[in-house]
All heavy atoms as an XYZ file, in Angstrom:
758
protein
N      -5.469    -11.936      4.933
C      -5.027    -11.102      6.024
C      -4.904     -9.658      5.538
O      -4.539     -9.397      4.400
C      -3.669    -11.604      6.521
C      -3.150    -10.840      7.697
S      -1.639    -11.629      8.298
C      -0.759    -10.188      8.785
N      -5.216     -8.732      6.399
C      -5.117     -7.317      6.060
C      -4.079     -6.637      6.938
O      -3.990     -6.905      8.130
C      -6.462     -6.616      6.257
C      -7.524     -7.043      5.275
C      -8.790     -6.215      5.373
O      -8.900     -5.346      6.276
O      -9.674     -6.437      4.560
N      -3.294     -5.772      6.314
C      -2.315     -4.972      7.034
C      -2.575     -3.515      6.694
O      -2.470     -3.118      5.534
C      -0.874     -5.350      6.637
O      -0.676     -6.740      6.876
C       0.137     -4.543      7.443
N      -2.922     -2.734      7.688
C      -3.165     -1.305      7.497
C      -1.836     -0.570      7.618
O      -1.066     -0.812      8.559
C      -4.135     -0.820      8.580
C      -4.419      0.647      8.533
C      -5.797      0.893      7.975
N      -6.135      2.287      8.190
C      -6.401      3.120      7.197
N      -6.422      2.694      5.965
N      -6.698      4.364      7.442
N      -1.538      0.295      6.649
C      -0.295      1.065      6.663
C      -0.618      2.552      6.538
O      -1.553      2.936      5.840
C       0.679      0.618      5.543
C       1.182     -0.788      5.802
C       0.044      0.703      4.169
N       0.156      3.356      7.275
C      -0.075      4.805      7.304
C       1.241      5.548      7.223
O       2.238      5.135      7.812
C      -0.747      5.199      8.628
C      -2.082      4.554      8.931
C      -2.356      4.578     10.421
C      -3.171      5.266      8.185
N       1.211      6.661      6.531
C       2.354      7.562      6.524
C       2.364      8.265      7.881
O       1.306      8.645      8.393
C       2.170      8.577      5.394
C       3.357      9.405      4.962
C       4.496      8.525      4.465
C       2.942     10.370      3.876
N       3.516      8.436      8.507
C       3.544      9.164      9.783
C       2.877     10.533      9.635
O       2.983     11.183      8.584
C       5.042      9.303     10.077
C       5.656      8.118      9.400
C       4.852      7.950      8.135
N       2.182     10.964     10.680
C       1.377     12.183     10.636
C       2.160     13.420     10.235
O       1.624     14.314      9.594
C       0.682     12.403     11.977
C      -0.362     11.355     12.264
C      -0.971     11.472     13.641
O      -0.609     12.395     14.398
O      -1.823     10.625     13.958
N       3.446     13.499     10.600
C       4.235     14.684     10.299
C       4.760     14.701      8.857
O       5.330     15.684      8.416
C       5.402     14.819     11.287
C       6.440     13.731     11.216
C       6.109     12.459     11.985
O       5.041     12.382     12.634
O       6.923     11.527     11.942
N       4.577     13.605      8.123
C       5.091     13.499      6.755
C       4.123     14.106      5.735
O       2.911     14.089      5.916
C       5.340     12.034      6.392
C       6.414     11.379      7.219
C       7.807     11.908      6.941
O       8.104     12.252      5.785
O       8.593     11.989      7.904
N       4.688     14.596      4.646
C       3.903     15.137      3.537
C       3.287     13.981      2.762
O       3.977     12.998      2.470
C       4.814     15.950      2.595
O       5.446     16.973      3.355
C       4.033     16.567      1.459
N       1.995     14.071      2.420
C       1.367     12.997      1.640
C       2.125     12.720      0.342
O       2.739     13.614     -0.239
C      -0.035     13.545      1.342
C      -0.294     14.528      2.435
C       1.051     15.145      2.728
N       2.083     11.480     -0.093
C       2.692     11.059     -1.352
C       1.609     10.944     -2.414
O       0.432     10.789     -2.096
C       3.359      9.693     -1.188
C       4.514      9.590     -0.211
C       4.964      8.145     -0.085
C       5.672     10.459     -0.662
N       2.014     10.960     -3.668
C       1.048     10.674     -4.725
C       0.914      9.159     -4.845
O       1.864      8.413     -4.519
C       1.480     11.260     -6.086
O       2.676     10.595     -6.503
C       1.678     12.770     -6.009
N      -0.222      8.721     -5.322
C      -0.410      7.286     -5.564
C       0.624      6.827     -6.589
O       1.168      5.729     -6.480
C      -1.848      6.994     -6.006
C      -2.819      7.279     -4.851
C      -1.993      5.550     -6.483
C      -4.287      7.182     -5.204
N       0.923      7.684     -7.540
C       1.921      7.361     -8.567
C       3.283      7.073     -7.932
O       3.994      6.161     -8.348
C       2.029      8.519     -9.559
C       2.896      8.240    -10.741
C       2.837      9.388    -11.744
C       3.660      9.075    -12.964
N       3.564     10.113    -13.983
N       3.663      7.831     -6.896
C       4.934      7.598     -6.202
C       4.934      6.237     -5.508
O       5.951      5.532     -5.503
C       5.198      8.691     -5.176
C       5.553     10.030     -5.776
C       5.652     11.129     -4.744
O       4.686     11.337     -3.966
O       6.717     11.803     -4.712
N       3.794      5.868     -4.923
C       3.693      4.566     -4.243
C       3.818      3.440     -5.270
O       4.577      2.484     -5.072
C       2.372      4.454     -3.453
C       2.204      3.049     -2.884
C       2.329      5.495     -2.331
N       3.093      3.559     -6.381
C       3.165      2.533     -7.433
C       4.595      2.430     -7.960
O       5.119      1.338     -8.163
C       2.159      2.829     -8.570
C       2.372      1.898     -9.758
C       0.724      2.709     -8.059
N       5.246      3.557     -8.163
C       6.624      3.573     -8.652
C       7.559      2.848     -7.685
O       8.419      2.071     -8.117
C       7.087      5.019     -8.851
O       8.410      5.064     -9.274
N       7.402      3.074     -6.388
C       8.236      2.390     -5.386
C       8.015      0.884     -5.430
O       8.973      0.105     -5.312
C       7.940      2.939     -3.995
N       6.773      0.454     -5.609
C       6.466     -0.976     -5.704
C       7.111     -1.573     -6.949
O       7.672     -2.670     -6.911
C       4.954     -1.198     -5.703
C       4.251     -0.885     -4.375
C       2.756     -0.721     -4.581
C       4.541     -1.965     -3.341
N       7.057     -0.848     -8.064
C       7.674     -1.326     -9.305
C       9.192     -1.413     -9.169
O       9.810     -2.367     -9.655
C       7.301     -0.407    -10.467
C       5.872     -0.588    -10.941
C       5.570      0.331    -12.118
C       4.180      0.083    -12.651
N       3.881      0.954    -13.811
N       9.800     -0.418     -8.508
C      11.253     -0.427     -8.313
C      11.694     -1.640     -7.501
O      12.828     -2.095     -7.617
C      11.713      0.855     -7.627
C      11.756      2.041     -8.556
C      12.234      3.284     -7.833
C      12.168      4.487     -8.755
N      12.536      5.734     -8.067
N      10.790     -2.173     -6.680
C      11.088     -3.363     -5.883
C      10.858     -4.649     -6.682
O      10.955     -5.743     -6.139
C      10.231     -3.374     -4.618
N      10.547     -4.496     -7.972
C      10.372     -5.663     -8.829
C       8.959     -6.220     -8.878
O       8.741     -7.308     -9.405
N       7.999     -5.481     -8.335
C       6.608     -5.944     -8.336
C       5.876     -5.400     -9.558
O       6.096     -4.271     -9.985
C       5.906     -5.497     -7.055
C       6.517     -6.040     -5.764
C       5.880     -5.382     -4.560
C       6.352     -7.547     -5.702
N       5.002     -6.206    -10.113
C       4.206     -5.813    -11.273
C       2.960     -5.078    -10.774
O       1.858     -5.612    -10.759
C       3.828     -7.059    -12.078
C       3.216     -6.774    -13.416
C       2.864     -8.043    -14.173
O       3.564     -9.064    -14.016
O       1.874     -8.003    -14.904
N       3.160     -3.823    -10.337
C       2.093     -3.033     -9.719
C       1.424     -2.131    -10.743
O       2.082     -1.553    -11.607
C       2.663     -2.192     -8.590
N       0.089     -2.005    -10.608
C      -0.680     -1.149    -11.507
C      -1.801     -0.490    -10.699
O      -2.460     -1.144     -9.888
C      -1.280     -1.981    -12.639
C      -2.109     -1.179    -13.609
C      -2.713     -2.062    -14.680
C      -3.680     -1.256    -15.518
N      -4.469     -2.112    -16.399
N      -2.011      0.804    -10.926
C      -3.076      1.546    -10.244
C      -4.378      1.383    -11.025
O      -4.433      1.681    -12.208
C      -2.687      3.028    -10.156
C      -3.736      3.896     -9.557
N      -3.871      5.221     -9.878
C      -4.720      3.647     -8.646
C      -4.877      5.749     -9.207
N      -5.398      4.806     -8.450
N      -5.403      0.899    -10.339
C      -6.744      0.810    -10.913
C      -7.634      1.766    -10.156
O      -7.818      1.632     -8.948
C      -7.316     -0.609    -10.792
C      -6.790     -1.540    -11.846
O      -6.070     -1.131    -12.748
N      -7.133     -2.799    -11.730
N      -8.181      2.737    -10.878
C      -9.090      3.700    -10.262
C     -10.507      3.324    -10.659
O     -10.796      3.134    -11.829
C      -8.759      5.110    -10.736
C      -9.600      6.180    -10.061
C      -9.043      7.553    -10.377
C      -9.807      8.641     -9.674
N      -9.786      8.563     -8.231
N     -11.387      3.215     -9.672
C     -12.785      2.878     -9.919
C     -13.668      3.848     -9.144
O     -13.190      4.586     -8.280
C     -13.058      1.441     -9.474
N     -14.943      3.852     -9.448
C     -15.894      4.728     -8.747
C     -15.901      4.476     -7.246
O     -16.150      5.376     -6.471
C     -17.307      4.544     -9.293
C     -17.451      5.074    -10.700
O     -16.660      5.900    -11.137
N     -18.447      4.586    -11.412
N     -15.635      3.254     -6.833
C     -15.718      2.890     -5.421
C     -14.362      2.931     -4.719
O     -14.252      2.586     -3.559
C     -16.348      1.512     -5.258
C     -15.581      0.443     -5.975
C     -14.541     -0.287     -5.488
C     -15.767      0.014     -7.314
N     -14.062     -1.143     -6.439
C     -14.810     -0.985     -7.579
C     -16.653      0.360     -8.328
C     -14.708     -1.635     -8.794
C     -16.547     -0.291     -9.547
C     -15.595     -1.271     -9.766
N     -13.302      3.347     -5.428
C     -12.019      3.472     -4.750
C     -10.827      3.256     -5.649
O     -10.960      2.975     -6.835
N      -9.669      3.396     -5.059
C      -8.402      3.212     -5.758
C      -7.732      1.942     -5.269
O      -7.697      1.680     -4.057
C      -7.483      4.415     -5.493
C      -7.943      5.654     -6.216
O      -7.519      5.838     -7.365
O      -8.721      6.436     -5.637
N      -7.195      1.183     -6.204
C      -6.580     -0.095     -5.895
C      -5.240     -0.192     -6.603
O      -5.085      0.306     -7.717
C      -7.458     -1.250     -6.380
C      -8.806     -1.235     -5.770
C      -9.907     -0.538     -6.192
C      -9.212     -1.900     -4.590
N     -10.958     -0.737     -5.354
C     -10.563     -1.581     -4.356
C      -8.561     -2.751     -3.699
C     -11.268     -2.079     -3.271
C      -9.273     -3.246     -2.624
C     -10.611     -2.909     -2.424
N      -4.303     -0.861     -5.973
C      -3.070     -1.240     -6.642
C      -3.151     -2.756     -6.772
O      -3.348     -3.467     -5.783
C      -1.823     -0.815     -5.849
C      -1.798      0.711     -5.705
C      -0.559     -1.308     -6.557
C      -0.704      1.235     -4.790
N      -3.049     -3.219     -8.010
C      -3.142     -4.653     -8.300
C      -1.785     -5.142     -8.795
O      -0.947     -4.357     -9.250
C      -4.255     -4.951     -9.325
C      -5.622     -4.569     -8.760
C      -4.007     -4.231    -10.640
N      -1.594     -6.439     -8.714
C      -0.320     -7.063     -9.062
C      -0.591     -8.176    -10.055
O      -1.335     -9.111     -9.756
C       0.367     -7.596     -7.795
C       0.582     -6.505     -6.776
C      -0.393     -6.209     -5.821
C       1.726     -5.735     -6.809
C      -0.222     -5.185     -4.916
C       1.913     -4.696     -5.905
C       0.935     -4.426     -4.962
N      -0.031     -8.058    -11.252
C      -0.272     -8.979    -12.359
C      -0.458    -10.433    -11.981
O       0.448    -11.051    -11.457
N      -1.645    -10.966    -12.240
C      -1.936    -12.374    -12.011
C      -2.087    -12.783    -10.561
O      -2.178    -13.973    -10.258
N      -2.128    -11.833     -9.655
C      -2.240    -12.142     -8.223
C      -3.577    -11.645     -7.683
O      -4.189    -10.727     -8.227
C      -1.104    -11.477     -7.423
C       0.290    -11.848     -7.896
C       0.584    -13.300     -7.638
C       2.010    -13.632     -8.039
N       2.322    -15.034     -7.880
N      -4.024    -12.258     -6.589
C      -5.266    -11.831     -5.945
C      -5.032    -10.792     -4.854
O      -5.946    -10.082     -4.459
C      -5.998    -13.047     -5.373
C      -6.528    -13.980     -6.451
C      -7.323    -15.141     -5.884
O      -7.949    -14.988     -4.817
O      -7.313    -16.211     -6.523
N      -3.814    -10.703     -4.349
C      -3.467     -9.708     -3.333
C      -3.585     -8.324     -3.954
O      -3.159     -8.104     -5.090
C      -2.040     -9.944     -2.815
O      -2.024    -11.206     -2.134
C      -1.587     -8.840     -1.873
N      -4.188     -7.382     -3.211
C      -4.348     -6.012     -3.677
C      -4.005     -5.048     -2.548
O      -3.945     -5.426     -1.386
C      -5.792     -5.717     -4.161
C      -6.161     -6.586     -5.353
C      -6.797     -5.894     -3.041
N      -3.803     -3.788     -2.925
C      -3.651     -2.723     -1.954
C      -4.802     -1.752     -2.199
O      -4.934     -1.206     -3.289
C      -2.300     -1.989     -2.089
C      -2.237     -0.804     -1.134
C      -1.141     -2.946     -1.838
N      -5.645     -1.594     -1.198
C      -6.701     -0.585     -1.245
C      -6.063      0.693     -0.732
O      -5.687      0.781      0.431
C      -7.867     -1.005     -0.348
O      -8.785      0.048     -0.212
N      -5.899      1.671     -1.617
C      -5.158      2.877     -1.247
C      -6.116      4.054     -1.165
O      -6.940      4.252     -2.050
C      -3.974      3.128     -2.206
C      -3.055      4.195     -1.653
C      -4.425      3.410     -3.608
C      -1.621      4.067     -2.095
N      -6.051      4.772     -0.058
C      -6.943      5.905      0.153
C      -6.454      7.111     -0.625
O      -5.307      7.519     -0.483
C      -7.035      6.223      1.648
C      -7.679      5.100      2.435
C      -7.767      5.382      3.916
O      -7.715      6.566      4.320
O      -7.876      4.414      4.669
N      -7.337      7.640     -1.449
C      -6.989      8.777     -2.285
C      -7.561     10.057     -1.699
O      -8.765     10.173     -1.476
C      -7.533      8.564     -3.697
O      -7.232      9.664     -4.514
N      -6.674     11.005     -1.451
C      -7.069     12.329     -0.998
C      -7.191     13.228     -2.219
O      -6.897     12.815     -3.343
C      -6.028     12.884     -0.023
C      -5.669     12.006      1.164
C      -4.481     12.596      1.917
C      -6.859     11.843      2.076
N      -7.543     14.452     -2.032
C      -7.635     15.415     -3.127
C      -6.329     15.468     -3.913
O      -5.252     15.499     -3.325
C      -7.976     16.800     -2.553
C      -8.103     17.859     -3.589
N      -9.162     17.903     -4.456
C      -7.294     18.887     -3.915
C      -9.014     18.927     -5.271
N      -7.871     19.545     -4.958
N      -6.428     15.457     -5.217
C      -5.245     15.572     -6.062
C      -4.439     14.301     -6.212
O      -3.289     14.348     -6.638
N      -5.022     13.151     -5.856
C      -4.318     11.886     -6.005
C      -3.258     11.629     -4.957
O      -2.391     10.778     -5.135
N      -3.331     12.359     -3.844
C      -2.388     12.147     -2.753
C      -2.896     11.049     -1.831
O      -4.089     10.768     -1.778
C      -2.189     13.440     -1.966
C      -1.599     14.610     -2.743
C      -1.578     15.859     -1.884
C      -0.209     14.273     -3.252
N      -1.986     10.465     -1.065
C      -2.372      9.403     -0.144
C      -1.514      9.425      1.112
O      -0.356      9.833      1.085
C      -2.284      8.016     -0.810
O      -2.845      7.040      0.069
C      -0.866      7.639     -1.168
N      -2.122      8.973      2.211
C      -1.410      8.816      3.482
C      -1.748      7.480      4.149
O      -1.235      7.192      5.220
C      -1.769      9.941      4.475
O      -3.189      9.917      4.702
C      -1.356     11.308      3.952
N      -2.614      6.675      3.509
C      -3.047      5.426      4.132
C      -3.428      4.399      3.076
O      -3.884      4.743      1.986
C      -4.241      5.687      5.053
N      -3.251      3.132      3.433
C      -3.612      2.037      2.543
C      -3.822      0.773      3.376
O      -3.405      0.699      4.531
C      -2.515      1.799      1.514
N      -4.472     -0.204      2.759
C      -4.643     -1.507      3.384
C      -4.171     -2.568      2.405
O      -4.661     -2.640      1.275
C      -6.116     -1.765      3.755
O      -6.551     -0.725      4.641
C      -6.282     -3.106      4.453
N      -3.203     -3.370      2.842
C      -2.727     -4.495      2.040
C      -3.680     -5.648      2.329
O      -3.791     -6.091      3.471
C      -1.276     -4.871      2.403
C      -0.803     -6.052      1.562
C      -0.353     -3.670      2.243
N      -4.377     -6.110      1.302
C      -5.330     -7.210      1.440
C      -4.709     -8.440      0.789
O      -4.811     -8.635     -0.424
C      -6.662     -6.840      0.794
C      -7.312     -5.621      1.446
C      -8.620     -5.193      0.797
O      -9.237     -6.004      0.071
O      -9.019     -4.042      1.025
N      -4.057     -9.245      1.618
C      -3.297    -10.390      1.128
C      -4.191    -11.596      0.921
O      -5.025    -11.921      1.757
C      -2.176    -10.723      2.097
N      -3.988    -12.255     -0.196
C      -4.719    -13.470     -0.518
C      -3.973    -14.678      0.057
O      -2.735    -14.665      0.167
C      -4.843    -13.590     -2.031
O      -5.599    -14.710     -2.373
N      -4.713    -15.707      0.387
C      -4.121    -16.921      0.932
C      -3.101    -17.493     -0.046
O      -3.340    -17.546     -1.255
C      -5.217    -17.956      1.201
C      -4.730    -19.171      1.953
C      -5.864    -20.090      2.349
O      -6.930    -19.589      2.735
O      -5.661    -21.311      2.258
N      -1.942    -17.865      0.473
C      -0.898    -18.450     -0.353
C       0.013    -17.431     -1.024
O       0.921    -17.812     -1.763
N      -0.228    -16.140     -0.786
C       0.609    -15.104     -1.389
C       1.390    -14.338     -0.325
O       1.576    -13.128     -0.397
C      -0.250    -14.171     -2.248
C      -0.869    -14.873     -3.446
C      -1.684    -13.986     -4.359
O      -1.936    -12.806     -4.025
O      -2.073    -14.477     -5.436
N       1.872    -15.082      0.669
C       2.605    -14.490      1.794
C       3.861    -13.756      1.350
O       4.175    -12.684      1.868
C       2.980    -15.566      2.817
C       1.766    -16.245      3.436
O       0.673    -15.656      3.391
O       1.921    -17.363      3.952
N       4.587    -14.321      0.393
C       5.823    -13.699     -0.075
C       5.519    -12.335     -0.716
O       6.243    -11.363     -0.476
C       6.529    -14.607     -1.081
C       7.887    -14.089     -1.496
C       8.603    -15.049     -2.427
O       8.558    -16.273     -2.199
O       9.212    -14.557     -3.387
N       4.450    -12.268     -1.497
C       4.059    -10.999     -2.113
C       3.681     -9.987     -1.039
O       4.106     -8.826     -1.089
C       2.895    -11.209     -3.088
C       2.299     -9.952     -3.720
C       3.345     -9.162     -4.490
C       1.121    -10.326     -4.621
N       2.911    -10.413     -0.047
C       2.524     -9.522      1.049
C       3.767     -8.972      1.758
O       3.847     -7.777      2.031
C       1.638    -10.257      2.046
C       1.267     -9.407      3.243
C       0.564    -10.189      4.339
O       0.633    -11.431      4.348
O      -0.039     -9.536      5.199
N       4.728     -9.839      2.033
C       5.953     -9.405      2.716
C       6.706     -8.368      1.887
O       7.229     -7.393      2.424
C       6.846    -10.605      3.000
C       6.308    -11.511      4.085
C       7.121    -12.785      4.260
O       8.295    -12.823      3.821
O       6.582    -13.746      4.818
N       6.767     -8.573      0.563
C       7.447     -7.613     -0.309
C       6.727     -6.263     -0.301
O       7.368     -5.218     -0.240
C       7.521     -8.141     -1.743
C       8.614     -9.123     -1.978
C       8.708     -9.446     -3.463
C       9.992    -10.170     -3.766
N      10.146    -10.397     -5.215
N       5.403     -6.298     -0.374
C       4.621     -5.056     -0.390
C       4.835     -4.291      0.914
O       5.130     -3.095      0.910
C       3.122     -5.357     -0.609
C       2.889     -5.935     -1.998
C       2.285     -4.090     -0.405
C       1.497     -6.544     -2.196
N       4.684     -4.971      2.046
C       4.873     -4.330      3.346
C       6.306     -3.815      3.464
O       6.541     -2.729      3.993
C       4.498     -5.289      4.499
C       4.901     -4.714      5.849
C       2.993     -5.584      4.472
N       7.266     -4.558      2.924
C       8.656     -4.125      2.942
C       8.878     -2.817      2.189
O       9.666     -1.972      2.608
N       8.164     -2.638      1.081
C       8.264     -1.390      0.323
C       7.724     -0.232      1.156
O       8.338      0.831      1.242
C       7.535     -1.499     -1.034
C       7.434     -0.142     -1.713
C       8.241     -2.501     -1.943
N       6.567     -0.436      1.793
C       6.021      0.622      2.649
C       6.970      0.923      3.809
O       7.143      2.071      4.188
C       4.623      0.246      3.152
C       3.542      0.457      2.127
C       2.988     -0.610      1.440
C       3.070      1.735      1.850
C       1.996     -0.411      0.496
C       2.077      1.947      0.912
C       1.540      0.873      0.220
N       7.612     -0.108      4.362
C       8.584      0.086      5.442
C       9.738      0.971      4.949
O      10.127      1.920      5.628
C       9.138     -1.260      5.912
C      10.151     -1.155      7.045
C      10.759     -2.514      7.455
N       9.750     -3.516      7.705
C       9.559     -4.615      6.945
N      10.337     -4.854      5.898
N       8.615     -5.484      7.242
N      10.275      0.668      3.765
C      11.382      1.458      3.208
C      10.974      2.909      2.969
O      11.803      3.810      3.058
C      11.866      0.840      1.901
C      12.746     -0.352      2.088
C      13.276     -0.834      0.753
C      14.205     -2.005      0.945
N      14.756     -2.472     -0.334
N       9.691      3.135      2.665
C       9.210      4.494      2.440
C       8.940      5.220      3.756
O       8.558      6.385      3.754
C       7.932      4.485      1.577
C       8.184      4.066      0.144
S       6.742      4.345     -0.931
C       5.453      3.397     -0.136
N       9.088      4.522      4.893
C       8.918      5.151      6.199
C       7.510      5.092      6.758
O       7.202      5.777      7.734
N       6.642      4.263      6.155
C       5.276      4.145      6.648
C       5.241      3.310      7.923
O       6.201      2.617      8.260
C       4.383      3.524      5.577
C       4.139      4.410      4.386
C       5.077      5.114      3.689
C       2.895      4.680      3.756
N       4.480      5.805      2.652
C       3.143      5.553      2.673
C       1.597      4.261      3.991
C       2.138      6.011      1.838
C       0.592      4.718      3.146
C       0.862      5.588      2.096
N       4.109      3.369      8.622
C       3.884      2.612      9.859
C       2.693      1.678      9.675
O       1.851      1.904      8.823
C       3.565      3.567     11.014
C       4.648      4.596     11.261
C       4.223      5.685     12.218
O       3.046      6.108     12.198
O       5.087      6.119     12.989
N       2.631      0.660     10.518
C       1.470     -0.208     10.558
C       0.489      0.317     11.588
O       0.834      1.149     12.426
N      -0.745     -0.169     11.524
C      -1.750      0.209     12.526
C      -2.667     -0.979     12.782
O      -3.117     -1.644     11.849
C      -2.578      1.403     12.043
C      -3.605      1.851     13.075
C      -4.459      3.010     12.596
O      -5.069      2.887     11.511
O      -4.520      4.018     13.308
N      -2.919     -1.236     14.063
C      -3.888     -2.246     14.458
C      -4.739     -1.693     15.591
O      -4.677     -0.486     15.877
C      -3.199     -3.568     14.830
C      -2.236     -3.448     16.003
O      -2.300     -2.450     16.765
O      -1.406     -4.360     16.172
N      -5.495     -2.547     16.260
C      -6.404     -2.084     17.311
C      -5.676     -1.434     18.494
O      -6.269     -0.681     19.260
C      -7.307     -3.216     17.806
C      -6.583     -4.389     18.408
C      -6.074     -5.413     17.398
O      -6.408     -5.332     16.198
O      -5.319     -6.298     17.810
N      -4.375     -1.694     18.609
C      -3.589     -1.091     19.692
C      -2.892      0.200     19.288
O      -2.206      0.809     20.089
C      -2.533     -2.092     20.198
C      -3.179     -3.312     20.827
O      -4.240     -3.168     21.485
O      -2.638     -4.425     20.657
N      -3.040      0.601     18.035
C      -2.424      1.842     17.559
C      -1.359      1.590     16.510
O      -1.276      0.514     15.925
N      -0.523      2.585     16.306
C       0.532      2.517     15.288
C       1.740      1.736     15.801
O       2.009      1.723     17.001
C       0.963      3.913     14.879
C      -0.103      4.649     14.094
C       0.402      6.006     13.674
N      -0.637      6.715     12.950
C      -0.438      7.339     11.790
N       0.761      7.387     11.254
N      -1.427      7.951     11.185
N       2.449      1.130     14.865
C       3.658      0.378     15.193
C       4.612      0.409     13.989
O       4.176      0.615     12.865
C       3.333     -1.076     15.568
C       2.641     -1.859     14.461
C       3.393     -2.556     13.516
C       1.252     -1.884     14.361
C       2.773     -3.273     12.506
C       0.624     -2.590     13.344
C       1.391     -3.280     12.427
O       0.765     -3.977     11.407
N       5.922      0.248     14.231
C       6.882      0.209     13.123
C       6.662     -1.053     12.289
O       6.410     -2.131     12.846
C       8.246      0.162     13.800
C       8.018      0.317     15.261
C       6.565      0.134     15.529
N       6.746     -0.923     10.975
C       6.589     -2.094     10.107
C       7.822     -2.987     10.148
O       8.896     -2.622     10.318
C       6.326     -1.650      8.655
C       4.967     -1.040      8.403
C       4.882     -0.509      6.977
C       3.861     -2.067      8.635
């Protein structure tokens, strides 16, 4: 399952490092992997990842939580961290509170 998350439009972009730090503070084993095809946040020994959109200077305002089957608890924790940071969800009907 995928959950798209966005920083509210009026908010200042965060660094990817700030997002990873927030995930770690929540007790998650988060690590930023930068590749030619994109930026990812991975979680030790798990298949669930966060595809994080990188703007100029390593800033971000959007990400997609790509949850693996059977890792619902991890997905809930990740989405909960984005909720605490004030991010919103987005689906085909538009933005919604996480």
